[in-house]
C-alpha positions as CSV (number, residue, x, y, z in Angstrom):
1,X,39.7,-43.6,-40.1
2,X,37.7,-40.9,-42.0
3,X,34.5,-42.9,-41.3
4,X,35.4,-43.2,-37.7
5,X,36.2,-39.5,-37.5
6,X,32.9,-38.6,-39.1
7,X,31.1,-40.9,-36.7
8,X,32.9,-39.4,-33.7
9,X,31.9,-35.9,-34.9
10,X,28.3,-37.0,-35.3
11,X,28.1,-38.3,-31.8
12,X,29.8,-35.3,-30.4
13,X,27.4,-33.0,-32.2
14,X,24.5,-35.1,-30.9
15,X,25.7,-34.8,-27.3
16,X,26.2,-31.1,-27.8
17,X,22.6,-30.7,-29.0
18,X,21.3,-32.8,-26.0
19,X,23.3,-30.8,-23.5
20,X,22.9,-27.3,-24.9
21,X,20.0,-27.1,-27.3
22,X,17.5,-29.2,-25.4
23,X,16.1,-26.3,-23.3
24,X,14.9,-24.4,-26.3
25,X,13.8,-27.6,-28.0
26,X,11.8,-28.4,-24.9
27,X,10.0,-25.1,-25.1
28,X,9.0,-25.7,-28.7
29,X,8.2,-29.4,-28.1
30,X,6.0,-28.7,-25.1
31,X,4.0,-26.2,-27.3
32,X,3.3,-29.0,-29.7
33,X,2.4,-31.8,-27.3
34,X,-1.2,-30.8,-26.6
35,X,-2.0,-30.1,-30.3
36,X,-0.3,-33.4,-31.1
37,X,-2.5,-35.4,-28.7
38,X,-5.6,-33.7,-30.1
39,X,-4.5,-34.4,-33.7
40,X,-3.9,-38.1,-32.8
41,X,-7.4,-38.4,-31.5
42,X,-8.8,-36.9,-34.7
43,X,-6.6,-38.9,-37.1
44,X,-6.4,-42.2,-35.4
45,X,-9.8,-42.1,-33.6
46,X,-10.7,-42.8,-30.0
47,X,-10.4,-46.6,-30.4
48,X,-6.6,-46.3,-31.0
49,X,-4.3,-46.8,-28.0
50,X,-1.8,-44.2,-29.3
51,X,-3.7,-41.0,-28.4
52,X,-4.7,-42.4,-25.1
53,X,-1.1,-43.3,-24.1
54,X,0.1,-39.9,-25.4
55,X,-2.6,-38.2,-23.4
56,X,-1.8,-40.1,-20.3
57,X,1.9,-39.2,-20.6
58,X,0.9,-35.5,-21.1
59,X,-1.2,-35.6,-17.9
60,X,1.6,-37.3,-15.9
61,X,4.3,-34.9,-17.1
62,X,2.0,-31.9,-16.3
63,X,0.9,-32.9,-12.8
64,X,3.4,-35.2,-11.3
65,X,5.1,-33.6,-8.3
66,X,8.5,-32.4,-9.4
67,X,10.5,-33.9,-6.6
68,X,9.4,-37.3,-7.8
69,X,11.1,-36.6,-11.1
70,X,14.4,-35.8,-9.5
71,X,17.1,-38.4,-8.8
72,X,20.6,-39.5,-9.6
73,X,20.0,-39.5,-13.4
74,X,18.7,-36.0,-13.4
75,X,21.6,-34.7,-11.3
76,X,24.1,-36.3,-13.6
77,X,22.4,-35.0,-16.7
78,X,22.3,-31.4,-15.4
79,X,26.0,-31.6,-14.4
80,X,26.9,-32.9,-17.8
81,X,24.7,-30.3,-19.5
82,X,26.1,-27.3,-17.6
83,X,29.7,-28.4,-18.4
84,X,28.9,-28.8,-22.1
85,X,27.1,-25.5,-22.2
86,X,29.9,-23.6,-20.5
87,X,32.4,-25.1,-23.0
88,X,30.1,-24.5,-26.0
89,X,29.8,-20.7,-25.9
90,X,32.3,-20.6,-24.0
91,X,30.7,-19.2,-20.8
92,X,32.6,-17.8,-17.9
93,X,31.7,-16.1,-14.6
94,X,33.7,-13.1,-13.4
95,X,33.1,-12.0,-9.8
96,X,34.3,-8.5,-9.0
97,X,34.8,-9.3,-5.3
98,X,34.3,-13.0,-4.4
99,X,35.4,-12.4,-0.8
100,X,32.4,-10.1,-0.3
101,X,30.0,-13.1,-0.3
102,X,29.3,-15.2,2.8
103,X,28.2,-18.8,2.8
104,X,25.7,-18.1,5.7
105,X,23.8,-15.3,4.0
106,X,21.1,-15.1,1.4
107,X,21.4,-12.8,-1.6
108,X,19.2,-11.4,-4.3
109,X,20.9,-11.4,-7.7
110,X,19.4,-9.1,-10.3
111,X,20.4,-10.8,-13.6
112,X,20.4,-8.7,-16.8
113,X,19.6,-8.6,-19.6
114,X,16.6,-10.9,-20.3
115,X,17.4,-11.0,-24.0
116,X,15.3,-13.4,-26.2
117,X,16.2,-16.1,-23.6
118,X,18.4,-15.7,-20.6
119,X,20.4,-18.8,-21.6
120,X,23.4,-17.9,-19.4
121,X,21.3,-18.0,-16.2
122,X,20.8,-21.8,-15.9
123,X,24.3,-22.6,-17.1
124,X,26.0,-20.2,-14.7
125,X,23.6,-20.3,-11.7
126,X,22.4,-23.9,-11.7
127,X,22.4,-25.2,-8.2
128,X,25.4,-27.4,-9.0
129,X,27.3,-24.8,-11.1
130,X,31.1,-25.0,-10.6
131,X,31.6,-21.6,-12.2
132,X,30.7,-19.7,-9.0
133,X,32.8,-18.8,-6.0
134,X,32.8,-21.4,-3.3
135,X,30.7,-19.3,-1.0
136,X,27.8,-19.4,-3.5
137,X,28.0,-23.0,-4.8
138,X,25.2,-25.4,-4.1
139,X,22.7,-22.7,-3.1
140,X,21.8,-20.7,-6.2
141,X,18.3,-20.8,-7.6
142,X,17.2,-19.1,-10.8
143,X,13.6,-17.8,-10.7
144,X,11.3,-18.1,-13.7
145,X,7.7,-17.3,-14.6
146,X,5.2,-19.6,-12.9
147,X,3.8,-20.5,-16.3
148,X,7.0,-22.5,-17.0
149,X,6.1,-24.9,-14.2
150,X,2.7,-25.6,-15.8
151,X,4.3,-26.8,-19.1
152,X,5.3,-30.5,-19.4
153,X,9.0,-31.3,-20.1
154,X,10.0,-27.6,-19.4
155,X,8.9,-27.8,-15.8
156,X,11.1,-30.9,-15.3
157,X,14.2,-29.5,-16.9
158,X,13.9,-26.2,-15.0
159,X,13.4,-28.0,-11.7
160,X,16.4,-30.1,-12.2
161,X,18.5,-27.0,-12.8
162,X,17.3,-25.6,-9.5
163,X,15.0,-23.0,-11.1
164,X,12.0,-22.1,-9.0
165,X,8.7,-20.2,-9.6
166,X,9.2,-16.4,-9.4
167,X,6.7,-15.8,-6.6
168,X,7.0,-13.8,-3.5
169,X,6.6,-16.8,-1.2
170,X,9.2,-18.9,-3.0
171,X,11.7,-16.0,-3.0
172,X,11.1,-15.3,0.7
173,X,11.6,-19.0,1.5
174,X,14.9,-19.2,-0.4
175,X,16.2,-16.2,1.4
176,X,15.1,-17.5,4.8
177,X,17.1,-20.6,4.0
178,X,20.1,-18.4,3.2
179,X,20.0,-19.3,-0.4
180,X,20.6,-17.1,-3.5
181,X,17.6,-16.0,-5.5
182,X,18.7,-15.2,-9.1
183,X,15.9,-13.3,-11.0
184,X,15.6,-11.3,-14.2
185,X,13.9,-8.1,-13.0
186,X,13.0,-6.9,-16.5
187,X,11.0,-10.0,-17.3
188,X,8.3,-9.9,-20.0
189,X,8.3,-6.1,-20.2
190,X,11.9,-6.0,-21.1
191,X,11.4,-8.5,-23.9
192,X,8.7,-6.2,-25.3
193,X,11.2,-3.3,-25.3
194,X,14.2,-5.2,-26.8
195,X,15.7,-3.7,-29.9
196,X,18.2,-5.2,-32.3
197,X,21.7,-3.7,-32.0
198,X,21.4,-2.4,-28.5
199,X,21.3,-3.5,-24.9
200,X,18.2,-2.9,-22.8
201,X,17.4,-3.3,-19.1
202,X,13.9,-2.5,-18.0
203,X,14.1,-1.6,-14.3
204,X,12.5,1.7,-13.4
205,X,9.2,0.2,-12.1
206,X,10.7,-3.1,-10.8
207,X,10.5,-2.5,-7.1
208,X,9.1,-5.9,-6.0
209,X,12.4,-7.7,-5.9
210,X,14.0,-4.8,-3.9
211,X,11.1,-4.8,-1.4
212,X,11.5,-8.5,-0.8
213,X,15.2,-8.2,-0.4
214,X,14.7,-5.5,2.3
215,X,12.1,-7.5,4.1
216,X,14.5,-10.5,4.3
217,X,17.6,-8.4,4.9
218,X,19.3,-9.8,1.8
219,X,21.9,-7.8,-0.1
220,X,21.1,-7.1,-3.7
221,X,23.7,-7.9,-6.4
222,X,23.8,-6.5,-10.0
223,X,24.7,-9.1,-12.6
224,X,25.3,-8.5,-16.4
225,X,25.7,-11.3,-19.0
226,X,27.9,-9.9,-21.8
227,X,27.3,-11.7,-25.1
228,X,24.0,-13.3,-24.2
229,X,21.9,-10.9,-26.4
230,X,23.6,-12.5,-29.4
231,X,23.0,-16.1,-28.4
232,X,19.7,-16.2,-30.2
233,X,18.2,-14.4,-33.2
234,X,14.6,-13.4,-32.7
235,X,11.5,-12.1,-34.4
236,X,8.8,-10.4,-32.3
237,X,5.3,-9.7,-33.7
238,X,4.4,-6.1,-33.9
239,X,3.3,-3.2,-36.2
240,X,2.2,-3.1,-38.9
241,X,0.8,-6.7,-38.8
242,X,0.0,-6.7,-35.0
243,X,-0.7,-3.7,-32.9
244,X,1.7,-3.2,-29.9
245,X,-1.2,-3.2,-27.4
246,X,-2.3,-6.7,-28.6
247,X,1.2,-8.2,-28.2
248,X,1.5,-6.6,-24.8
249,X,-1.9,-8.0,-23.7
250,X,-1.1,-11.5,-24.9
251,X,2.2,-11.3,-23.1
252,X,0.5,-10.4,-19.8
253,X,-2.1,-13.0,-20.3
254,X,0.3,-15.9,-20.8
255,X,3.3,-14.6,-18.8
256,X,5.5,-14.8,-21.9
257,X,6.1,-12.9,-25.1
258,X,5.0,-14.6,-28.3
259,X,8.5,-14.4,-29.7
260,X,10.1,-16.7,-32.3
261,X,13.8,-17.3,-31.6
262,X,16.3,-19.4,-33.3
263,X,20.0,-20.1,-33.1
264,X,22.7,-21.7,-35.3
265,X,21.5,-22.6,-38.8
266,X,17.9,-21.9,-37.7
267,X,17.9,-24.6,-35.1
268,X,17.4,-24.5,-31.3
269,X,21.1,-24.6,-30.8
270,X,22.3,-21.1,-29.7
271,X,24.8,-19.1,-31.7
272,X,28.3,-19.8,-30.5
273,X,29.0,-16.4,-28.8
274,X,31.3,-16.0,-25.9
275,X,29.3,-15.1,-22.8
276,X,30.8,-13.6,-19.7
277,X,28.6,-13.2,-16.7
278,X,30.0,-10.4,-14.4
279,X,28.8,-10.4,-10.8
280,X,29.0,-7.1,-9.1
281,X,29.5,-6.2,-5.4
282,X,26.6,-6.8,-3.0
283,X,24.5,-3.7,-2.1
284,X,23.9,-3.8,1.6
285,X,20.4,-3.4,2.9
286,X,18.9,-2.8,6.3
287,X,16.2,-5.4,7.2
288,X,12.7,-3.9,7.5
289,X,9.4,-5.7,7.7
290,X,7.5,-2.9,6.1
291,X,10.1,-0.7,4.2
292,X,9.0,2.8,3.3
293,X,8.5,3.6,-0.4
294,X,11.4,6.0,-0.4
295,X,13.8,3.4,0.9
296,X,12.8,0.9,-1.8
297,X,13.1,3.6,-4.5
298,X,16.5,4.7,-3.3
299,X,17.8,1.1,-3.3
300,X,16.4,0.5,-6.8
301,X,18.2,3.6,-8.1
302,X,21.3,2.4,-6.4
303,X,21.0,-1.0,-8.2
304,X,20.4,0.8,-11.5
305,X,23.5,3.0,-11.0
306,X,25.7,0.1,-10.0
307,X,24.5,-2.0,-13.0
308,X,25.3,0.9,-15.3
309,X,28.7,1.2,-13.7
310,X,29.3,-2.5,-13.9
311,X,28.4,-2.5,-17.6
312,X,30.6,0.5,-18.4
313,X,33.5,-0.9,-16.6
314,X,33.6,-4.2,-18.4
315,X,32.0,-3.6,-21.8
316,X,35.4,-2.8,-23.3
317,X,36.8,-6.2,-22.4
318,X,33.7,-8.4,-22.7
319,X,31.2,-6.5,-24.7
320,X,31.0,-5.3,-28.3
321,X,30.5,-1.6,-27.8
322,X,26.7,-1.3,-27.6
323,X,25.2,1.4,-25.4
324,X,23.1,0.2,-22.4
325,X,19.7,1.8,-22.1
326,X,18.2,1.4,-18.7
327,X,14.5,2.0,-19.0
């Protein structure tokens, strides 16, 4: 029995890693694929079949149309992964007013904070997520930097989750189809401004998502993920070893901050922190093809005020007392 119990725990841990830790592992693995192929050519030589097969696989994973990678297996894997992830933290979604959402209308969800990695976003807002109110199920799509869809393995996993490139055209298409676009407004800039022991949301210049919401007539919804900041430990390069301007330039160039993050026991498994995603009430907008700057600014400040109010209202129950700094 002890041996059987140990074996059961081993398989359970393996399944947990596959379901929960694979997304960060995929990021690290993808970063090693190209150097690995080059090293194989150098060490084994061009006459060996190994580097050629590895290179061909890299090209296929990088350029194959993503819909061709999607099928019954991927759908089942994502369903399994989201269930395990929700149980692992555990993760829960609290909707302040579920009745305010209509199944025949598109919405723009402003998900905060970015943290080292917005790990709650794919688990809570995957297209097949069962944590959402019925009016939102089956039509939510997270938005991620376009660079993610140029990276083998990562691009497949994100696509399966329903994540789409964070471009104006993609967002407009989703809203035209009455879907829900879930984006992290702070993006790379917010990661550069993160500080240990505090909560940060970088929003003051993020008018693009508001402008698109107005052009499409889609209500804007503030969302805060309590506990997500503690899901990964992180180290970001900076002074005195690296000047801040250099880190910022590299981040703009690649669309991602060169940050090292790790979870439980230094692995890609996130720390087991309870995460509660609180969805606020929709902010109504009036559709305008070419909204004036003052309208966009007013709605952005309304979003910032509602996000602050949402955080203050729920931090006593779901947070750990940190002050929120909206920059």
